C-alpha positions as CSV (number, residue, x, y, z in Angstrom):
1,M,29.7,-35.3,169.5
2,Q,33.0,-34.8,167.6
3,N,35.2,-37.8,167.4
4,P,38.4,-37.1,169.4
5,M,40.4,-39.2,166.9
6,T,39.6,-36.8,164.0
7,P,42.6,-34.4,164.5
8,L,44.9,-37.3,164.7
9,K,43.6,-38.8,161.5
10,L,43.9,-35.4,159.8
11,G,47.5,-35.1,161.0
12,L,48.3,-38.5,159.6
13,V,46.7,-37.6,156.4
14,L,48.8,-34.4,156.1
15,V,52.0,-36.4,156.8
16,T,51.1,-39.0,154.3
17,L,50.4,-36.4,151.6
18,A,53.8,-34.7,152.3
19,V,55.9,-37.8,152.1
20,P,55.1,-38.6,148.4
21,A,55.8,-35.0,147.4
22,F,59.3,-35.3,148.9
23,S,59.9,-38.7,147.4
24,Q,58.9,-37.7,143.9
25,S,61.2,-34.8,143.7
26,G,64.0,-36.4,145.7
27,F,65.6,-33.0,146.1
28,Q,65.0,-29.9,148.2
29,S,66.9,-26.8,147.2
30,I,68.8,-25.0,150.1
31,N,69.2,-21.3,150.1
32,L,72.4,-20.0,151.7
33,A,74.3,-16.7,152.2
34,G,78.0,-16.5,151.4
35,T,80.9,-14.1,150.9
36,V,83.2,-13.9,147.8
37,V,86.8,-14.5,148.6
38,A,90.0,-14.7,146.5
39,D,91.5,-18.2,145.8
40,N,95.0,-16.9,144.9
41,K,95.8,-13.9,147.1
42,T,99.5,-13.3,147.8
43,G,101.3,-10.8,150.0
44,L,104.1,-8.8,148.4
45,S,106.8,-8.1,150.9
46,Y,110.0,-6.0,150.7
47,E,113.0,-8.3,150.6
48,A,115.4,-5.6,151.8
49,R,115.4,-2.4,153.8
50,G,115.7,1.0,152.1
51,C,113.9,4.1,150.9
52,I,111.5,4.2,148.0
53,T,113.0,5.9,144.9
54,G,110.7,4.5,142.2
55,L,107.0,3.7,142.0
56,S,104.6,2.5,139.3
57,H,102.0,5.3,139.2
58,A,99.9,3.4,136.8
59,A,99.6,0.5,139.3
60,V,98.8,3.0,142.1
61,K,96.0,4.6,140.0
62,S,94.4,1.5,138.6
63,S,95.2,-1.0,141.4
64,K,96.0,-3.5,138.7
65,A,99.3,-5.1,137.7
66,T,100.7,-7.5,135.1
67,A,103.1,-10.3,135.7
68,G,106.7,-9.0,136.1
69,Q,105.6,-5.4,136.3
70,M,107.8,-3.1,138.6
71,L,105.7,-1.9,141.5
72,V,108.3,-0.4,143.9
73,E,112.0,0.4,143.6
74,L,114.2,1.1,146.6
75,D,117.4,3.1,146.6
76,D,119.9,0.9,144.7
77,R,123.1,3.0,144.5
78,A,125.1,0.9,147.0
79,A,123.8,-2.4,145.5
80,T,124.7,-1.2,142.0
81,L,128.2,-0.3,143.1
82,A,128.6,-3.7,144.7
83,V,127.6,-5.4,141.5
84,K,130.1,-3.4,139.5
85,S,132.9,-4.2,142.1
86,A,132.1,-7.9,141.9
87,G,132.2,-7.7,138.1
88,A,135.6,-6.0,138.1
89,R,136.9,-8.7,140.5
90,V,135.6,-11.4,138.1
91,S,137.5,-9.7,135.2
92,D,140.7,-9.7,137.3
93,L,140.2,-13.4,138.1
94,Q,139.5,-14.2,134.5
95,A,142.8,-12.6,133.5
96,A,144.6,-14.6,136.2
97,A,143.0,-17.8,134.9
98,E,144.1,-17.0,131.4
99,E,147.7,-16.4,132.7
100,S,147.6,-19.7,134.4
101,E,146.5,-21.4,131.1
102,F,149.4,-19.7,129.4
103,A,151.8,-20.9,132.1
104,I,150.6,-24.5,131.4
105,T,151.3,-24.0,127.7
106,V,154.8,-22.8,128.5
107,A,155.4,-25.7,130.9
108,N,154.3,-28.2,128.3
109,A,156.7,-26.7,125.8
110,N,159.5,-26.9,128.3
111,V,158.8,-30.5,129.1
112,A,158.8,-31.4,125.4
113,R,162.1,-29.5,124.8
114,V,164.0,-31.1,127.7
115,K,162.7,-34.5,126.8
116,E,164.2,-34.0,123.3
117,E,167.4,-33.0,125.0
118,Q,167.2,-36.0,127.2
119,D,166.8,-38.3,124.2
120,F,169.9,-36.7,122.5
121,V,172.0,-37.1,125.7
122,D,170.8,-40.7,126.1
123,R,171.9,-41.5,122.6
124,E,175.2,-39.8,123.1
125,F,175.8,-41.8,126.4
126,E,175.1,-45.0,124.5
127,R,177.6,-44.2,121.8
128,T,180.2,-43.3,124.5
129,R,179.6,-46.5,126.4
130,V,180.1,-48.5,123.2
131,L,183.3,-46.6,122.4
132,F,184.5,-47.2,126.0
133,Q,183.8,-51.0,125.7
134,R,185.9,-51.0,122.5
135,G,188.6,-49.1,124.3
136,L,188.3,-46.0,122.0
137,V,187.6,-43.6,124.9
138,N,188.8,-43.5,128.4
139,E,186.7,-43.8,131.6
140,T,186.7,-40.0,132.2
141,A,184.8,-39.5,128.9
142,L,182.2,-42.2,129.9
143,E,181.7,-40.5,133.4
144,T,181.2,-37.1,131.7
145,A,178.5,-38.6,129.4
146,E,176.9,-40.3,132.3
147,R,176.8,-37.0,134.3
148,R,175.1,-35.3,131.4
149,K,172.5,-38.0,131.2
150,L,171.7,-37.6,134.9
151,D,171.5,-33.8,134.6
152,A,169.1,-34.3,131.6
153,T,166.9,-36.6,133.7
154,F,166.8,-34.2,136.6
155,T,165.9,-31.4,134.2
156,V,163.0,-33.4,132.9
157,D,161.8,-34.1,136.4
158,R,161.9,-30.4,137.3
159,T,160.0,-29.3,134.2
160,E,157.3,-31.9,134.8
161,E,157.0,-30.7,138.4
162,A,156.7,-27.2,137.1
163,L,153.9,-28.4,134.8
164,E,152.1,-29.9,137.7
165,R,152.4,-26.7,139.7
166,A,151.0,-24.8,136.7
167,V,148.1,-27.2,136.4
168,S,147.4,-26.8,140.1
169,A,147.6,-23.0,139.9
170,R,145.1,-23.1,137.0
171,S,142.7,-25.2,139.1
172,R,142.9,-22.7,141.9
173,A,142.4,-19.9,139.5
174,D,139.3,-21.6,138.1
175,I,137.9,-22.0,141.6
176,A,138.6,-18.4,142.5
177,L,136.9,-17.4,139.2
178,E,133.9,-19.5,140.0
179,I,133.7,-18.0,143.5
180,G,133.9,-14.5,142.0
181,Q,131.1,-15.3,139.5
182,L,128.9,-16.6,142.4
183,E,129.7,-13.3,144.2
184,V,128.4,-11.4,141.2
185,Q,125.2,-13.4,141.2
186,A,124.7,-12.8,144.9
187,R,125.2,-9.0,144.4
188,E,122.8,-9.1,141.5
189,L,120.2,-10.9,143.7
190,D,120.7,-8.2,146.3
191,L,120.1,-5.6,143.6
192,E,117.0,-7.4,142.4
193,A,115.7,-7.6,145.9
194,L,115.3,-3.8,145.9
195,T,112.5,-4.1,143.4
196,V,109.1,-5.4,144.1
197,R,107.4,-6.9,141.1
198,A,104.0,-8.4,140.4
199,P,104.2,-12.3,140.4
200,F,101.1,-12.6,138.1
201,D,98.4,-10.6,136.5
202,G,96.1,-9.4,139.2
203,V,94.4,-6.7,141.3
204,L,96.4,-4.9,144.0
205,L,95.2,-4.4,147.6
206,N,96.6,-2.0,150.2
207,F,99.1,-0.7,147.8
208,E,99.9,2.6,149.5
209,A,103.6,3.2,148.9
210,N,105.0,6.7,148.4
211,I,108.3,8.1,147.1
212,G,110.6,8.8,150.0
213,D,109.1,6.3,152.4
214,C,111.7,4.1,154.1
215,V,110.8,0.5,154.7
216,S,112.2,-2.6,156.5
217,A,112.8,-6.0,155.1
218,G,109.8,-8.3,155.5
219,S,107.2,-5.5,155.7
220,L,104.1,-5.8,153.5
221,A,104.2,-3.7,150.3
222,A,100.8,-4.8,148.9
223,Q,98.6,-7.8,148.3
224,I,97.6,-9.1,144.9
225,Y,95.0,-11.6,143.7
226,A,93.9,-13.1,140.4
227,P,90.4,-11.6,139.5
228,D,89.3,-14.8,137.7
229,E,90.1,-17.1,140.7
230,K,87.4,-16.5,143.3
231,S,85.3,-18.7,145.5
232,V,82.3,-18.2,147.8
233,E,82.6,-19.2,151.4
234,T,79.5,-20.2,153.3
235,F,78.3,-22.2,156.3
236,V,75.9,-25.1,156.2
237,F,74.0,-26.5,159.2
238,V,75.0,-30.1,160.1
239,D,71.4,-31.3,159.7
240,Q,71.5,-30.0,156.1
241,L,74.5,-32.4,155.4
242,V,72.9,-35.5,156.8
243,D,70.7,-36.1,153.7
244,T,73.2,-35.1,151.0
245,A,71.1,-36.4,148.2
246,S,68.1,-34.2,149.1
247,G,70.0,-31.0,149.9
248,G,72.7,-31.3,147.2
249,V,75.5,-30.1,149.5
250,V,78.1,-32.5,148.0
251,V,81.5,-31.8,146.5
252,G,81.1,-31.5,142.8
253,N,77.4,-30.6,142.9
254,P,76.3,-27.4,141.1
255,V,74.9,-24.2,142.6
256,N,73.7,-20.8,141.5
257,V,75.4,-17.8,143.1
258,V,73.0,-14.9,143.0
259,R,74.1,-11.3,143.4
260,I,72.0,-8.5,144.9
261,N,71.4,-7.1,141.3
262,G,70.0,-10.5,140.2
263,Q,73.0,-11.6,138.2
264,T,73.6,-15.4,138.5
265,C,76.9,-17.1,138.4
266,A,77.5,-20.9,138.1
267,G,79.5,-22.7,140.7
268,I,80.2,-26.1,142.2
269,F,80.9,-27.2,145.8
270,S,84.7,-27.6,145.9
271,L,85.0,-28.2,149.7
272,V,82.7,-29.4,152.5
273,G,84.3,-29.2,155.9
274,T,84.6,-32.1,158.2
275,E,84.4,-30.2,161.5
276,A,81.4,-28.4,162.9
277,N,81.4,-25.4,165.1
278,L,80.3,-26.6,168.6
279,E,78.1,-23.6,169.3
280,S,76.4,-22.9,166.0
281,Q,76.6,-26.4,164.5
282,N,77.8,-24.9,161.2
283,V,80.2,-26.5,158.7
284,K,82.4,-24.3,156.5
285,T,81.8,-24.9,152.8
286,T,83.5,-23.5,149.7
287,I,82.0,-23.0,146.3
288,E,84.3,-22.6,143.2
289,L,83.0,-20.0,140.8
290,D,83.1,-20.1,137.0
291,A,86.2,-18.1,135.9
292,A,84.4,-16.0,133.4
293,C,81.8,-14.9,135.9
294,A,84.2,-14.6,138.8
295,T,85.8,-11.5,137.3
296,T,82.5,-9.6,137.6
297,L,82.1,-10.2,141.4
298,F,83.7,-8.0,144.0
299,L,86.0,-9.3,146.7
300,N,84.1,-9.7,150.0
301,E,80.8,-9.2,148.2
302,A,77.8,-10.8,150.0
303,V,75.8,-13.2,147.7
304,G,73.0,-15.7,147.8
305,I,73.5,-19.4,147.1
306,E,70.9,-21.8,145.7
307,T,71.8,-25.5,145.6
308,L,70.9,-27.5,142.5
309,P,70.3,-31.2,141.9
310,A,73.4,-33.1,140.8
311,S,73.7,-33.2,137.0
312,G,73.2,-36.5,135.3
């Protein structure tokens, strides 16, 4: 008769044999599926409304752009005229500021001249006063000298006030000139806003502009991403994250990203989410790709992922 305990013993034997195999390796590779995404994808929007008058045909054909390259130009006739008008206004204000500076120079010269006259009148008054004290001139002569002294003092006061007004006028002229220069900068910014340029070297997406199209401010002109800055997004079951040492799903751990054609790219876990989906019990995970290999992968390409044991 067969011993009823035999299956149980066999089962125990199997479990016992499996445990040492797991303990010796200490790591069980996990195979995942992921999608290639761009790390640095930016939307290029129109900053002003208008109609397209210029277009980079090279960018349209190749879907590639370099940093600072003109992609789209809107009608800039009105903006160009505004810049020229603001520049002419600045020239006028500059001339006014120079005239104010000349007025200050003239006022300073007048102050110096009347002060010299005042010194001469003061000395003449002192001589007349001494002669009057000695009885050599009468009181009328002294009063006349004193009147000239007062007139010279009043003249100095008036010229100094004129100098202050000239200085104040120069300050106002400088302020007006600065405002005019700021206006030029504002009009230049308005003009620059009519051109859409690539912010960095990259690949263009949804770049479908055409000459003659009219656009509104804020509408999307295209998207651009850096081809060497790509990641792979995948999802890991919660139970695969419980034993991080065995599965290797830890930030900084290496992985192999495998394409359908067999090409393998190196990568590392750069982000492991902290919130699981309630229904699927999946956690979003991001893998940073090696820059040299990232350029060969297509955006939104489906790839396989093989976790590797931590290096060192």
